[in-house]
N, C-alpha and C positions, 0 to 999 in steps of 0.2 A: 564521682564517676562521670566521665564525659562520653556521650553517645555521638557517634558520627554515622551519617547515612550516605555512604558512598555508593554509587551505582556500580553493581557488580555485573559487568557486561558478559562475563562467562555464564551467568544464569539466564541470559536472554540471547540465545544464539543468533537470532535474526534481527537484533536491535539495529545494527548499522543499515541493512537494506530497508527496514521499515522506516527509519528516520529519513533516509535518502528519498524514499517514495513520497513521504509527506512533504519534504522540502521542495522537491521538484514538481509536486502537484499544486502547490499554492499559487505560483504564477499562472497556471492553467485556469484555476478557479477564478482568479482575478482578471482574466482576459488580457494578460500582459504579453502573451506569446503570439506573434503574428504567424500566419500560415507559413509553414516551412517543411522541409523534408527531413529534418533532424530531430526535432523536439516537439513532443505533443502526441496526440492520438492521430496517427496518419493512416488514412484510408483513401481510396480513390474519391469517395464522396466528400470527405473533409478537405482534401487538397484542391477540390474544384470550386469551392464556394466559401467565402469568408463567414457568412451567417452560420453555415453548418459547422465550420471549423470551430468557431467560438462556442457555439451551443454544445457540441459534442465534447469539446475539451473541458468546458466548465462542469458538465455532468460527470464526465469520466474522472476529472480531478477530484471531485467530491467523493466518488466511489472509491478511488484509490486511497484517499486519506482515511475514509471510514474502514477500509480493509486493513490498513496498517494499524489503526487504533484497535480493531478487534484482536489482532495479534498481540499488541502491547498490553492490553487488558488481560488476555490469556496468560501471557508470560509473567505478569505481575501476580496473578493468582496462583500460578503453578510454576515456580522457578525451576530451572534446570540445574542439576548438579551431577557431574561425572561420577562422583563417589557414591551416589545413591544407588540402592539395589535395583530400582526401576528406571534407571537413567535412559535406557533405550525407549521405553514407553513414553516417558516425559518428553524426550527429544522428538519422538514421532508426533506427539500431540502439538508441539511447537511447530513442527514442519507443516502439519495439516492446518493449524491455525494461521499460518503465514500464506500458504499456497491456495487453499480452497476459497477464501474470500477474494483473493486476487483473480482467480479463474472465474468466479461468479461475476465479479466486476466486469471482466472482459466480455462475458456473455451479455450482460445488461447494456454495456456500451454499444456493442454491435447491434443489439435489438433497438436501442434508442436511435442510433444513426440511421437505421432502415426506415424509421417512421418520419424522418425529416425530408 
């Protein structure tokens, strides 16, 4: 009997956005993204000073990665299935596990940037 462990993306509704957030945050954490108006955490304060830009983007990048990981852990513990009797509840938990940490991250990023 051969066992395969294929990733069932249908059981993780927000997998692609979570992975995209992680991948786009890594260059921010590593300080590889210069100040610009298209990519990164862009606020009046970050766009006016390189030191603030790199500091806020590094901090924010880590928070976004952490937020995505919270969702991925939640999704691995509680996979979604359309055929399940409680599918709406599970999907709602997935949505909350995806959105709430990101909103918290945005609040923390804003607070952090004000202290600089």
